[in-house]
N, CA, C, O and CB atoms as a CASP TS submission, in Angstrom:
PFRMAT TS
TARGET T0000
AUTHOR 0000-0000-0000
METHOD Language model
MODEL 1
PARENT N/A
ATOM      1  N   MET     1      -0.577 -30.391  26.784  1.00  0.00           N
ATOM      2  CA  MET     1      -1.222 -31.612  26.057  1.00  0.00           C
ATOM      3  C   MET     1      -0.443 -32.043  25.015  1.00  0.00           C
ATOM      4  O   MET     1       0.228 -31.262  24.340  1.00  0.00           O
ATOM      5  CB  MET     1      -2.569 -31.350  25.491  1.00  0.00           C
ATOM      6  N   LYS     2      -0.483 -33.363  24.810  1.00  0.00           N
ATOM      7  CA  LYS     2       0.292 -34.002  23.676  1.00  0.00           C
ATOM      8  C   LYS     2      -0.527 -33.712  22.339  1.00  0.00           C
ATOM      9  O   LYS     2      -1.731 -33.457  22.385  1.00  0.00           O
ATOM     10  CB  LYS     2       0.486 -35.668  23.928  1.00  0.00           C
ATOM     11  N   ALA     3       0.135 -33.761  21.239  1.00  0.00           N
ATOM     12  CA  ALA     3      -0.524 -33.680  19.921  1.00  0.00           C
ATOM     13  C   ALA     3      -1.447 -34.731  19.633  1.00  0.00           C
ATOM     14  O   ALA     3      -2.511 -34.548  19.041  1.00  0.00           O
ATOM     15  CB  ALA     3       0.422 -33.663  18.882  1.00  0.00           C
ATOM     16  N   ARG     4      -1.000 -35.933  20.090  1.00  0.00           N
ATOM     17  CA  ARG     4      -1.783 -37.217  19.747  1.00  0.00           C
ATOM     18  C   ARG     4      -3.081 -36.902  20.584  1.00  0.00           C
ATOM     19  O   ARG     4      -4.112 -37.299  20.040  1.00  0.00           O
ATOM     20  CB  ARG     4      -0.962 -38.759  20.215  1.00  0.00           C
ATOM     21  N   GLU     5      -3.225 -36.330  21.678  1.00  0.00           N
ATOM     22  CA  GLU     5      -4.439 -36.234  22.358  1.00  0.00           C
ATOM     23  C   GLU     5      -5.315 -35.375  21.599  1.00  0.00           C
ATOM     24  O   GLU     5      -6.476 -35.724  21.389  1.00  0.00           O
ATOM     25  CB  GLU     5      -4.272 -35.761  23.713  1.00  0.00           C
ATOM     26  N   LEU     6      -4.795 -34.132  21.110  1.00  0.00           N
ATOM     27  CA  LEU     6      -5.235 -32.923  20.504  1.00  0.00           C
ATOM     28  C   LEU     6      -5.881 -33.574  19.235  1.00  0.00           C
ATOM     29  O   LEU     6      -7.044 -33.259  18.983  1.00  0.00           O
ATOM     30  CB  LEU     6      -4.011 -31.787  20.224  1.00  0.00           C
ATOM     31  N   ARG     7      -5.281 -34.386  18.476  1.00  0.00           N
ATOM     32  CA  ARG     7      -5.577 -34.932  17.134  1.00  0.00           C
ATOM     33  C   ARG     7      -6.808 -35.809  17.113  1.00  0.00           C
ATOM     34  O   ARG     7      -7.437 -36.077  16.089  1.00  0.00           O
ATOM     35  CB  ARG     7      -4.400 -35.727  16.623  1.00  0.00           C
ATOM     36  N   GLU     8      -7.122 -36.265  18.425  1.00  0.00           N
ATOM     37  CA  GLU     8      -8.219 -37.281  18.691  1.00  0.00           C
ATOM     38  C   GLU     8      -9.579 -36.428  18.775  1.00  0.00           C
ATOM     39  O   GLU     8     -10.676 -36.914  18.502  1.00  0.00           O
ATOM     40  CB  GLU     8      -7.924 -38.163  20.147  1.00  0.00           C
ATOM     41  N   MET     9      -9.396 -35.218  19.150  1.00  0.00           N
ATOM     42  CA  MET     9     -10.562 -34.283  19.532  1.00  0.00           C
ATOM     43  C   MET     9     -11.184 -33.917  18.230  1.00  0.00           C
ATOM     44  O   MET     9     -10.568 -33.932  17.164  1.00  0.00           O
ATOM     45  CB  MET     9     -10.098 -32.927  20.364  1.00  0.00           C
ATOM     46  N   ALA    10     -12.498 -33.571  18.377  1.00  0.00           N
ATOM     47  CA  ALA    10     -13.163 -32.924  17.308  1.00  0.00           C
ATOM     48  C   ALA    10     -12.757 -31.498  17.263  1.00  0.00           C
ATOM     49  O   ALA    10     -12.036 -31.030  18.145  1.00  0.00           O
ATOM     50  CB  ALA    10     -14.631 -33.057  17.430  1.00  0.00           C
ATOM     51  N   ASN    11     -13.248 -30.703  16.147  1.00  0.00           N
ATOM     52  CA  ASN    11     -12.915 -29.339  16.068  1.00  0.00           C
ATOM     53  C   ASN    11     -13.549 -28.401  16.974  1.00  0.00           C
ATOM     54  O   ASN    11     -13.036 -27.329  17.293  1.00  0.00           O
ATOM     55  CB  ASN    11     -13.145 -28.924  14.848  1.00  0.00           C
ATOM     56  N   ASP    12     -14.759 -28.851  17.415  1.00  0.00           N
ATOM     57  CA  ASP    12     -15.460 -27.977  18.570  1.00  0.00           C
ATOM     58  C   ASP    12     -14.715 -28.158  19.915  1.00  0.00           C
ATOM     59  O   ASP    12     -14.525 -27.238  20.711  1.00  0.00           O
ATOM     60  CB  ASP    12     -17.069 -28.435  18.805  1.00  0.00           C
ATOM     61  N   GLN    13     -14.293 -29.499  20.094  1.00  0.00           N
ATOM     62  CA  GLN    13     -13.591 -29.794  21.310  1.00  0.00           C
ATOM     63  C   GLN    13     -12.311 -28.907  21.258  1.00  0.00           C
ATOM     64  O   GLN    13     -11.982 -28.238  22.238  1.00  0.00           O
ATOM     65  CB  GLN    13     -13.266 -31.370  21.447  1.00  0.00           C
ATOM     66  N   LEU    14     -11.606 -28.911  20.123  1.00  0.00           N
ATOM     67  CA  LEU    14     -10.242 -28.147  19.984  1.00  0.00           C
ATOM     68  C   LEU    14     -10.526 -26.577  20.306  1.00  0.00           C
ATOM     69  O   LEU    14      -9.793 -25.921  21.045  1.00  0.00           O
ATOM     70  CB  LEU    14      -9.582 -28.328  18.356  1.00  0.00           C
ATOM     71  N   LEU    15     -11.553 -26.115  19.733  1.00  0.00           N
ATOM     72  CA  LEU    15     -11.772 -24.626  19.937  1.00  0.00           C
ATOM     73  C   LEU    15     -12.051 -24.399  21.546  1.00  0.00           C
ATOM     74  O   LEU    15     -11.515 -23.465  22.142  1.00  0.00           O
ATOM     75  CB  LEU    15     -13.114 -24.074  18.970  1.00  0.00           C
ATOM     76  N   GLU    16     -12.860 -25.251  22.145  1.00  0.00           N
ATOM     77  CA  GLU    16     -13.045 -25.042  23.468  1.00  0.00           C
ATOM     78  C   GLU    16     -11.715 -25.202  24.334  1.00  0.00           C
ATOM     79  O   GLU    16     -11.482 -24.523  25.334  1.00  0.00           O
ATOM     80  CB  GLU    16     -14.099 -25.955  23.896  1.00  0.00           C
ATOM     81  N   GLU    17     -10.920 -26.134  23.850  1.00  0.00           N
ATOM     82  CA  GLU    17      -9.656 -26.202  24.547  1.00  0.00           C
ATOM     83  C   GLU    17      -8.655 -24.925  24.454  1.00  0.00           C
ATOM     84  O   GLU    17      -7.949 -24.437  25.337  1.00  0.00           O
ATOM     85  CB  GLU    17      -8.964 -27.406  24.014  1.00  0.00           C
ATOM     86  N   LEU    18      -8.823 -24.544  23.098  1.00  0.00           N
ATOM     87  CA  LEU    18      -8.018 -23.380  22.860  1.00  0.00           C
ATOM     88  C   LEU    18      -8.370 -22.158  23.689  1.00  0.00           C
ATOM     89  O   LEU    18      -7.480 -21.464  24.180  1.00  0.00           O
ATOM     90  CB  LEU    18      -8.101 -23.039  21.464  1.00  0.00           C
ATOM     91  N   ARG    19      -9.707 -21.879  23.854  1.00  0.00           N
ATOM     92  CA  ARG    19     -10.256 -20.934  24.759  1.00  0.00           C
ATOM     93  C   ARG    19      -9.887 -20.998  26.097  1.00  0.00           C
ATOM     94  O   ARG    19      -9.633 -19.950  26.690  1.00  0.00           O
ATOM     95  CB  ARG    19     -11.538 -20.987  24.732  1.00  0.00           C
ATOM     96  N   LYS    20      -9.801 -22.359  26.811  1.00  0.00           N
ATOM     97  CA  LYS    20      -9.499 -22.540  28.036  1.00  0.00           C
ATOM     98  C   LYS    20      -7.981 -22.242  28.257  1.00  0.00           C
ATOM     99  O   LYS    20      -7.591 -21.655  29.267  1.00  0.00           O
ATOM    100  CB  LYS    20      -9.911 -23.847  28.399  1.00  0.00           C
ATOM    101  N   VAL    21      -7.092 -22.697  27.208  1.00  0.00           N
ATOM    102  CA  VAL    21      -5.639 -22.355  27.396  1.00  0.00           C
ATOM    103  C   VAL    21      -5.513 -20.886  27.405  1.00  0.00           C
ATOM    104  O   VAL    21      -4.844 -20.389  28.311  1.00  0.00           O
ATOM    105  CB  VAL    21      -4.723 -22.962  26.280  1.00  0.00           C
ATOM    106  N   GLN    22      -6.078 -20.095  26.495  1.00  0.00           N
ATOM    107  CA  GLN    22      -5.881 -18.910  26.334  1.00  0.00           C
ATOM    108  C   GLN    22      -6.249 -18.015  27.603  1.00  0.00           C
ATOM    109  O   GLN    22      -5.616 -17.017  27.948  1.00  0.00           O
ATOM    110  CB  GLN    22      -6.531 -18.611  25.199  1.00  0.00           C
ATOM    111  N   GLU    23      -7.214 -18.459  28.148  1.00  0.00           N
ATOM    112  CA  GLU    23      -7.950 -17.970  29.393  1.00  0.00           C
ATOM    113  C   GLU    23      -6.823 -18.294  30.550  1.00  0.00           C
ATOM    114  O   GLU    23      -6.445 -17.396  31.303  1.00  0.00           O
ATOM    115  CB  GLU    23      -9.543 -18.831  29.657  1.00  0.00           C
ATOM    116  N   ARG    24      -6.427 -19.331  30.621  1.00  0.00           N
ATOM    117  CA  ARG    24      -5.330 -19.719  31.579  1.00  0.00           C
ATOM    118  C   ARG    24      -4.119 -18.929  31.394  1.00  0.00           C
ATOM    119  O   ARG    24      -3.581 -18.459  32.396  1.00  0.00           O
ATOM    120  CB  ARG    24      -4.962 -21.162  31.445  1.00  0.00           C
ATOM    121  N   LEU    25      -3.592 -18.711  30.171  1.00  0.00           N
ATOM    122  CA  LEU    25      -2.558 -17.798  29.902  1.00  0.00           C
ATOM    123  C   LEU    25      -2.710 -16.453  30.430  1.00  0.00           C
ATOM    124  O   LEU    25      -1.802 -15.911  31.060  1.00  0.00           O
ATOM    125  CB  LEU    25      -2.381 -17.712  28.572  1.00  0.00           C
ATOM    126  N   LEU    26      -3.730 -15.946  30.216  1.00  0.00           N
ATOM    127  CA  LEU    26      -4.242 -14.533  30.678  1.00  0.00           C
ATOM    128  C   LEU    26      -4.338 -14.496  32.148  1.00  0.00           C
ATOM    129  O   LEU    26      -3.607 -13.752  32.803  1.00  0.00           O
ATOM    130  CB  LEU    26      -5.681 -14.163  30.077  1.00  0.00           C
ATOM    131  N   ARG    27      -5.160 -15.224  32.658  1.00  0.00           N
ATOM    132  CA  ARG    27      -5.633 -15.198  34.100  1.00  0.00           C
ATOM    133  C   ARG    27      -4.411 -15.700  34.969  1.00  0.00           C
ATOM    134  O   ARG    27      -3.959 -14.926  35.812  1.00  0.00           O
ATOM    135  CB  ARG    27      -6.998 -16.177  34.331  1.00  0.00           C
ATOM    136  N   ASP    28      -3.869 -16.917  34.814  1.00  0.00           N
ATOM    137  CA  ASP    28      -2.960 -17.424  35.844  1.00  0.00           C
ATOM    138  C   ASP    28      -1.629 -16.880  35.576  1.00  0.00           C
ATOM    139  O   ASP    28      -0.926 -16.612  36.550  1.00  0.00           O
ATOM    140  CB  ASP    28      -2.916 -18.946  35.893  1.00  0.00           C
ATOM    141  N   VAL    29      -1.203 -16.688  34.447  1.00  0.00           N
ATOM    142  CA  VAL    29       0.132 -16.263  34.138  1.00  0.00           C
ATOM    143  C   VAL    29       0.430 -14.794  33.919  1.00  0.00           C
ATOM    144  O   VAL    29       1.367 -14.289  34.537  1.00  0.00           O
ATOM    145  CB  VAL    29       0.519 -16.933  33.012  1.00  0.00           C
ATOM    146  N   ARG    30      -0.277 -14.095  33.111  1.00  0.00           N
ATOM    147  CA  ARG    30       0.153 -12.781  32.846  1.00  0.00           C
ATOM    148  C   ARG    30      -0.289 -11.792  33.921  1.00  0.00           C
ATOM    149  O   ARG    30       0.276 -10.726  34.167  1.00  0.00           O
ATOM    150  CB  ARG    30      -0.341 -12.369  31.527  1.00  0.00           C
ATOM    151  N   ILE    31      -1.511 -12.344  34.610  1.00  0.00           N
ATOM    152  CA  ILE    31      -1.788 -11.373  35.713  1.00  0.00           C
ATOM    153  C   ILE    31      -1.077 -11.497  36.960  1.00  0.00           C
ATOM    154  O   ILE    31      -1.030 -10.575  37.774  1.00  0.00           O
ATOM    155  CB  ILE    31      -3.115 -11.412  36.048  1.00  0.00           C
ATOM    156  N   ARG    32      -0.444 -12.775  37.154  1.00  0.00           N
ATOM    157  CA  ARG    32       0.468 -12.814  38.329  1.00  0.00           C
ATOM    158  C   ARG    32       1.869 -12.202  37.998  1.00  0.00           C
ATOM    159  O   ARG    32       2.496 -11.676  38.918  1.00  0.00           O
ATOM    160  CB  ARG    32       0.640 -14.303  38.818  1.00  0.00           C
ATOM    161  N   VAL    33       2.367 -12.239  36.806  1.00  0.00           N
ATOM    162  CA  VAL    33       3.467 -11.526  36.533  1.00  0.00           C
ATOM    163  C   VAL    33       3.262 -10.038  36.620  1.00  0.00           C
ATOM    164  O   VAL    33       4.168  -9.345  37.084  1.00  0.00           O
ATOM    165  CB  VAL    33       3.928 -11.903  35.291  1.00  0.00           C
ATOM    166  N   ALA    34       2.073  -9.467  36.182  1.00  0.00           N
ATOM    167  CA  ALA    34       1.889  -7.880  36.413  1.00  0.00           C
ATOM    168  C   ALA    34       1.848  -7.696  37.914  1.00  0.00           C
ATOM    169  O   ALA    34       2.503  -6.768  38.388  1.00  0.00           O
ATOM    170  CB  ALA    34       0.442  -7.233  35.713  1.00  0.00           C
ATOM    171  N   SER    35       1.251  -8.368  38.592  1.00  0.00           N
ATOM    172  CA  SER    35       0.983  -8.177  40.064  1.00  0.00           C
ATOM    173  C   SER    35       2.281  -8.365  40.916  1.00  0.00           C
ATOM    174  O   SER    35       2.368  -7.927  42.063  1.00  0.00           O
ATOM    175  CB  SER    35      -0.128  -9.215  40.554  1.00  0.00           C
ATOM    176  N   GLY    36       3.328  -9.074  40.257  1.00  0.00           N
ATOM    177  CA  GLY    36       4.575  -9.162  40.952  1.00  0.00           C
ATOM    178  C   GLY    36       4.652 -10.480  41.551  1.00  0.00           C
ATOM    179  O   GLY    36       5.719 -10.797  42.077  1.00  0.00           O
ATOM    180  N   GLU    37       3.594 -11.372  41.551  1.00  0.00           N
ATOM    181  CA  GLU    37       3.750 -12.642  42.088  1.00  0.00           C
ATOM    182  C   GLU    37       4.765 -13.506  41.328  1.00  0.00           C
ATOM    183  O   GLU    37       5.004 -13.308  40.136  1.00  0.00           O
ATOM    184  CB  GLU    37       2.457 -13.283  42.131  1.00  0.00           C
ATOM    185  N   GLY    38       5.396 -14.535  42.098  1.00  0.00           N
ATOM    186  CA  GLY    38       6.306 -15.285  41.383  1.00  0.00           C
ATOM    187  C   GLY    38       5.515 -16.318  40.501  1.00  0.00           C
ATOM    188  O   GLY    38       4.511 -16.922  40.879  1.00  0.00           O
ATOM    189  N   VAL    39       6.077 -16.424  39.346  1.00  0.00           N
ATOM    190  CA  VAL    39       5.564 -17.483  38.303  1.00  0.00           C
ATOM    191  C   VAL    39       6.545 -18.111  37.653  1.00  0.00           C
ATOM    192  O   VAL    39       7.502 -17.440  37.269  1.00  0.00           O
ATOM    193  CB  VAL    39       4.722 -16.954  37.268  1.00  0.00           C
ATOM    194  N   ASN    40       6.502 -19.470  37.412  1.00  0.00           N
ATOM    195  CA  ASN    40       7.356 -20.247  36.664  1.00  0.00           C
ATOM    196  C   ASN    40       7.457 -19.785  35.150  1.00  0.00           C
ATOM    197  O   ASN    40       6.431 -19.681  34.477  1.00  0.00           O
ATOM    198  CB  ASN    40       6.898 -21.649  36.782  1.00  0.00           C
ATOM    199  N   ALA    41       8.618 -19.529  34.663  1.00  0.00           N
ATOM    200  CA  ALA    41       8.649 -19.222  33.157  1.00  0.00           C
ATOM    201  C   ALA    41       8.070 -20.445  32.371  1.00  0.00           C
ATOM    202  O   ALA    41       7.587 -20.296  31.248  1.00  0.00           O
ATOM    203  CB  ALA    41      10.194 -18.910  32.644  1.00  0.00           C
ATOM    204  N   HIS    42       8.129 -21.566  32.950  1.00  0.00           N
ATOM    205  CA  HIS    42       7.731 -22.695  31.989  1.00  0.00           C
ATOM    206  C   HIS    42       6.152 -22.711  31.864  1.00  0.00           C
ATOM    207  O   HIS    42       5.610 -23.192  30.869  1.00  0.00           O
ATOM    208  CB  HIS    42       8.286 -24.185  32.546  1.00  0.00           C
ATOM    209  N   GLU    43       5.434 -22.165  32.917  1.00  0.00           N
ATOM    210  CA  GLU    43       4.071 -22.236  32.845  1.00  0.00           C
ATOM    211  C   GLU    43       3.404 -21.353  31.580  1.00  0.00           C
ATOM    212  O   GLU    43       2.486 -21.731  30.852  1.00  0.00           O
ATOM    213  CB  GLU    43       3.567 -21.776  34.216  1.00  0.00           C
ATOM    214  N   ALA    44       4.112 -20.087  31.520  1.00  0.00           N
ATOM    215  CA  ALA    44       3.730 -19.401  30.190  1.00  0.00           C
ATOM    216  C   ALA    44       4.197 -20.097  28.916  1.00  0.00           C
ATOM    217  O   ALA    44       3.451 -20.140  27.938  1.00  0.00           O
ATOM    218  CB  ALA    44       4.310 -17.988  30.156  1.00  0.00           C
ATOM    219  N   ARG    45       5.421 -20.648  28.900  1.00  0.00           N
ATOM    220  CA  ARG    45       5.966 -21.287  27.664  1.00  0.00           C
ATOM    221  C   ARG    45       4.877 -22.470  27.355  1.00  0.00           C
ATOM    222  O   ARG    45       4.428 -22.601  26.216  1.00  0.00           O
ATOM    223  CB  ARG    45       7.601 -21.892  27.909  1.00  0.00           C
ATOM    224  N   ALA    46       4.505 -23.266  28.359  1.00  0.00           N
ATOM    225  CA  ALA    46       3.704 -24.518  28.142  1.00  0.00           C
ATOM    226  C   ALA    46       2.208 -23.944  27.517  1.00  0.00           C
ATOM    227  O   ALA    46       1.640 -24.524  26.592  1.00  0.00           O
ATOM    228  CB  ALA    46       3.529 -25.437  29.715  1.00  0.00           C
ATOM    229  N   CYS    47       1.759 -22.922  28.061  1.00  0.00           N
ATOM    230  CA  CYS    47       0.518 -22.443  27.584  1.00  0.00           C
ATOM    231  C   CYS    47       0.659 -21.901  26.081  1.00  0.00           C
ATOM    232  O   CYS    47      -0.270 -22.104  25.299  1.00  0.00           O
ATOM    233  CB  CYS    47       0.005 -21.339  28.557  1.00  0.00           C
ATOM    234  N   ARG    48       1.713 -21.271  25.702  1.00  0.00           N
ATOM    235  CA  ARG    48       1.861 -20.873  24.438  1.00  0.00           C
ATOM    236  C   ARG    48       1.895 -21.914  23.497  1.00  0.00           C
ATOM    237  O   ARG    48       1.222 -21.920  22.467  1.00  0.00           O
ATOM    238  CB  ARG    48       2.912 -20.141  24.326  1.00  0.00           C
ATOM    239  N   ARG    49       2.812 -22.950  23.906  1.00  0.00           N
ATOM    240  CA  ARG    49       3.130 -24.097  22.842  1.00  0.00           C
ATOM    241  C   ARG    49       1.685 -24.944  22.790  1.00  0.00           C
ATOM    242  O   ARG    49       1.363 -25.519  21.750  1.00  0.00           O
ATOM    243  CB  ARG    49       4.583 -25.195  23.387  1.00  0.00           C
ATOM    244  N   ASP    50       0.902 -24.979  23.891  1.00  0.00           N
ATOM    245  CA  ASP    50      -0.382 -25.697  23.704  1.00  0.00           C
ATOM    246  C   ASP    50      -1.337 -25.004  22.741  1.00  0.00           C
ATOM    247  O   ASP    50      -2.106 -25.621  22.003  1.00  0.00           O
ATOM    248  CB  ASP    50      -1.073 -25.863  25.038  1.00  0.00           C
ATOM    249  N   ILE    51      -1.225 -23.564  22.806  1.00  0.00           N
ATOM    250  CA  ILE    51      -2.020 -22.718  21.909  1.00  0.00           C
ATOM    251  C   ILE    51      -1.520 -23.083  20.457  1.00  0.00           C
ATOM    252  O   ILE    51      -2.341 -23.405  19.598  1.00  0.00           O
ATOM    253  CB  ILE    51      -1.835 -21.107  22.261  1.00  0.00           C
ATOM    254  N   ALA    52      -0.211 -23.033  20.197  1.00  0.00           N
ATOM    255  CA  ALA    52       0.257 -23.298  18.980  1.00  0.00           C
ATOM    256  C   ALA    52      -0.074 -24.638  18.366  1.00  0.00           C
ATOM    257  O   ALA    52      -0.371 -24.754  17.177  1.00  0.00           O
ATOM    258  CB  ALA    52       1.557 -23.126  19.038  1.00  0.00           C
ATOM    259  N   ARG    53      -0.008 -25.740  19.300  1.00  0.00           N
ATOM    260  CA  ARG    53      -0.470 -26.952  18.762  1.00  0.00           C
ATOM    261  C   ARG    53      -1.884 -27.070  18.338  1.00  0.00           C
ATOM    262  O   ARG    53      -2.171 -27.620  17.275  1.00  0.00           O
ATOM    263  CB  ARG    53      -0.232 -27.905  19.653  1.00  0.00           C
ATOM    264  N   ILE    54      -2.743 -26.590  19.104  1.00  0.00           N
ATOM    265  CA  ILE    54      -4.079 -26.488  18.706  1.00  0.00           C
ATOM    266  C   ILE    54      -4.264 -25.748  17.344  1.00  0.00           C
ATOM    267  O   ILE    54      -4.830 -26.268  16.384  1.00  0.00           O
ATOM    268  CB  ILE    54      -4.828 -25.815  19.781  1.00  0.00           C
ATOM    269  N   ARG    55      -3.793 -24.618  17.343  1.00  0.00           N
ATOM    270  CA  ARG    55      -3.998 -23.875  16.186  1.00  0.00           C
ATOM    271  C   ARG    55      -3.430 -24.606  14.931  1.00  0.00           C
ATOM    272  O   ARG    55      -4.047 -24.545  13.868  1.00  0.00           O
ATOM    273  CB  ARG    55      -3.386 -22.524  16.365  1.00  0.00           C
ATOM    274  N   THR    56      -2.213 -25.325  15.047  1.00  0.00           N
ATOM    275  CA  THR    56      -1.701 -25.946  13.940  1.00  0.00           C
ATOM    276  C   THR    56      -2.543 -27.219  13.470  1.00  0.00           C
ATOM    277  O   THR    56      -2.684 -27.550  12.293  1.00  0.00           O
ATOM    278  CB  THR    56      -0.304 -26.294  14.249  1.00  0.00           C
ATOM    279  N   ILE    57      -3.069 -27.867  14.551  1.00  0.00           N
ATOM    280  CA  ILE    57      -3.871 -28.996  14.124  1.00  0.00           C
ATOM    281  C   ILE    57      -5.331 -28.334  13.398  1.00  0.00           C
ATOM    282  O   ILE    57      -5.789 -28.848  12.378  1.00  0.00           O
ATOM    283  CB  ILE    57      -4.179 -30.019  15.544  1.00  0.00           C
ATOM    284  N   LEU    58      -5.865 -27.361  13.935  1.00  0.00           N
ATOM    285  CA  LEU    58      -6.959 -26.792  13.065  1.00  0.00           C
ATOM    286  C   LEU    58      -6.529 -26.363  11.885  1.00  0.00           C
ATOM    287  O   LEU    58      -7.216 -26.729  10.931  1.00  0.00           O
ATOM    288  CB  LEU    58      -7.638 -25.730  13.625  1.00  0.00           C
ATOM    289  N   ARG    59      -5.472 -25.606  11.621  1.00  0.00           N
ATOM    290  CA  ARG    59      -5.135 -25.220  10.215  1.00  0.00           C
ATOM    291  C   ARG    59      -4.760 -26.472   9.312  1.00  0.00           C
ATOM    292  O   ARG    59      -4.999 -26.455   8.105  1.00  0.00           O
ATOM    293  CB  ARG    59      -3.918 -24.195  10.234  1.00  0.00           C
ATOM    294  N   GLU    60      -4.226 -27.446   9.874  1.00  0.00           N
ATOM    295  CA  GLU    60      -4.039 -28.709   9.167  1.00  0.00           C
ATOM    296  C   GLU    60      -5.465 -29.218   8.504  1.00  0.00           C
ATOM    297  O   GLU    60      -5.657 -29.544   7.332  1.00  0.00           O
ATOM    298  CB  GLU    60      -3.441 -29.812  10.230  1.00  0.00           C
ATOM    299  N   ARG    61      -6.311 -29.192   9.486  1.00  0.00           N
ATOM    300  CA  ARG    61      -7.680 -29.816   9.234  1.00  0.00           C
ATOM    301  C   ARG    61      -8.363 -29.097   8.110  1.00  0.00           C
ATOM    302  O   ARG    61      -8.938 -29.687   7.196  1.00  0.00           O
ATOM    303  CB  ARG    61      -8.603 -29.764  10.521  1.00  0.00           C
ATOM    304  N   GLU    62      -8.257 -27.555   8.239  1.00  0.00           N
ATOM    305  CA  GLU    62      -8.766 -26.741   7.455  1.00  0.00           C
ATOM    306  C   GLU    62      -8.205 -26.945   5.897  1.00  0.00           C
ATOM    307  O   GLU    62      -8.928 -26.885   4.903  1.00  0.00           O
ATOM    308  CB  GLU    62      -8.527 -25.450   8.058  1.00  0.00           C
ATOM    309  N   LEU    63      -6.835 -27.186   5.886  1.00  0.00           N
ATOM    310  CA  LEU    63      -6.138 -27.287   4.574  1.00  0.00           C
ATOM    311  C   LEU    63      -6.588 -28.577   3.893  1.00  0.00           C
ATOM    312  O   LEU    63      -6.859 -28.594   2.692  1.00  0.00           O
ATOM    313  CB  LEU    63      -4.553 -27.268   4.746  1.00  0.00           C
ATOM    314  N   ASN    64      -6.665 -29.688   4.694  1.00  0.00           N
ATOM    315  CA  ASN    64      -6.988 -30.919   4.248  1.00  0.00           C
ATOM    316  C   ASN    64      -8.497 -30.778   3.682  1.00  0.00           C
ATOM    317  O   ASN    64      -8.787 -31.335   2.623  1.00  0.00           O
ATOM    318  CB  ASN    64      -6.798 -31.980   5.410  1.00  0.00           C
ATOM    319  N   ALA    65      -9.318 -30.134   4.297  1.00  0.00           N
ATOM    320  CA  ALA    65     -10.854 -30.043   4.035  1.00  0.00           C
ATOM    321  C   ALA    65     -10.647 -29.317   2.616  1.00  0.00           C
ATOM    322  O   ALA    65     -11.100 -29.915   1.640  1.00  0.00           O
ATOM    323  CB  ALA    65     -11.875 -29.082   5.313  1.00  0.00           C
ATOM    324  N   SER    66     -10.091 -28.245   2.435  1.00  0.00           N
ATOM    325  CA  SER    66     -10.216 -27.419   1.192  1.00  0.00           C
ATOM    326  C   SER    66      -9.422 -28.392   0.041  1.00  0.00           C
ATOM    327  O   SER    66      -9.826 -28.401  -1.122  1.00  0.00           O
ATOM    328  CB  SER    66      -9.458 -25.764   1.418  1.00  0.00           C
ATOM    329  N   ALA    67      -8.433 -29.086   0.407  1.00  0.00           N
ATOM    330  CA  ALA    67      -7.874 -29.917  -0.564  1.00  0.00           C
ATOM    331  C   ALA    67      -8.842 -31.009  -1.048  1.00  0.00           C
ATOM    332  O   ALA    67      -8.874 -31.368  -2.225  1.00  0.00           O
ATOM    333  CB  ALA    67      -6.650 -30.505  -0.030  1.00  0.00           C
ATOM    334  N   ALA    68      -9.610 -31.507  -0.111  1.00  0.00           N
ATOM    335  CA  ALA    68     -10.560 -32.707  -0.423  1.00  0.00           C
ATOM    336  C   ALA    68     -11.735 -32.057  -1.334  1.00  0.00           C
ATOM    337  O   ALA    68     -12.425 -32.773  -2.059  1.00  0.00           O
ATOM    338  CB  ALA    68     -11.219 -33.450   1.074  1.00  0.00           C
ATOM    339  N   LYS    69     -11.890 -30.872  -1.262  1.00  0.00           N
ATOM    340  CA  LYS    69     -12.959 -30.234  -1.925  1.00  0.00           C
ATOM    341  C   LYS    69     -12.559 -29.805  -3.303  1.00  0.00           C
ATOM    342  O   LYS    69     -13.373 -29.269  -4.055  1.00  0.00           O
ATOM    343  CB  LYS    69     -13.435 -29.091  -1.140  1.00  0.00           C
ATOM    344  N   GLY    70     -11.339 -30.030  -3.639  1.00  0.00           N
ATOM    345  CA  GLY    70     -10.683 -29.725  -4.947  1.00  0.00           C
ATOM    346  C   GLY    70     -10.000 -28.404  -4.970  1.00  0.00           C
ATOM    347  O   GLY    70      -9.480 -27.997  -6.008  1.00  0.00           O
ATOM    348  N   GLY    71      -9.983 -27.759  -3.929  1.00  0.00           N
ATOM    349  CA  GLY    71      -9.241 -26.450  -3.843  1.00  0.00           C
ATOM    350  C   GLY    71      -7.750 -26.520  -4.116  1.00  0.00           C
ATOM    351  O   GLY    71      -7.120 -25.625  -4.680  1.00  0.00           O
ATOM    352  N   GLY    72      -7.208 -27.737  -3.637  1.00  0.00           N
ATOM    353  CA  GLY    72      -5.884 -27.952  -3.893  1.00  0.00           C
ATOM    354  C   GLY    72      -4.806 -26.910  -3.057  1.00  0.00           C
ATOM    355  O   GLY    72      -5.096 -25.739  -2.811  1.00  0.00           O
ATOM    356  N   ALA    73      -3.689 -27.464  -2.720  1.00  0.00           N
ATOM    357  CA  ALA    73      -2.928 -26.605  -1.904  1.00  0.00           C
ATOM    358  C   ALA    73      -1.722 -26.096  -2.744  1.00  0.00           C
ATOM    359  O   ALA    73      -1.114 -26.833  -3.521  1.00  0.00           O
ATOM    360  CB  ALA    73      -2.484 -27.339  -0.607  1.00  0.00           C
ATOM    361  N   LYS    74      -1.426 -24.825  -2.544  1.00  0.00           N
ATOM    362  CA  LYS    74      -0.497 -24.144  -3.319  1.00  0.00           C
ATOM    363  C   LYS    74       0.987 -24.627  -2.611  1.00  0.00           C
ATOM    364  O   LYS    74       1.169 -24.770  -1.402  1.00  0.00           O
ATOM    365  CB  LYS    74      -0.835 -22.442  -3.292  1.00  0.00           C
ATOM    366  N   ALA    75       1.854 -24.809  -3.544  1.00  0.00           N
ATOM    367  CA  ALA    75       3.178 -25.255  -3.126  1.00  0.00           C
ATOM    368  C   ALA    75       4.199 -23.806  -2.959  1.00  0.00           C
ATOM    369  O   ALA    75       5.375 -23.916  -2.612  1.00  0.00           O
ATOM    370  CB  ALA    75       3.776 -26.411  -4.361  1.00  0.00           C
TER
END
């Protein structure tokens, strides 16, 4: 997924998407590798990158919310 698409989602939608991607990584990629089936390396990489994008966006939102409450961000 594109970061732009992810940024348009609400937090609960992002968490659901994160769950789906993690499940896909486990079920579709890791299990096929363990069973000896052929898997394209780019599938696993794409899943890991999607997970990282989603977590990054959630963390940015968390930091922005704490800064807006007056918590401030440490440099």
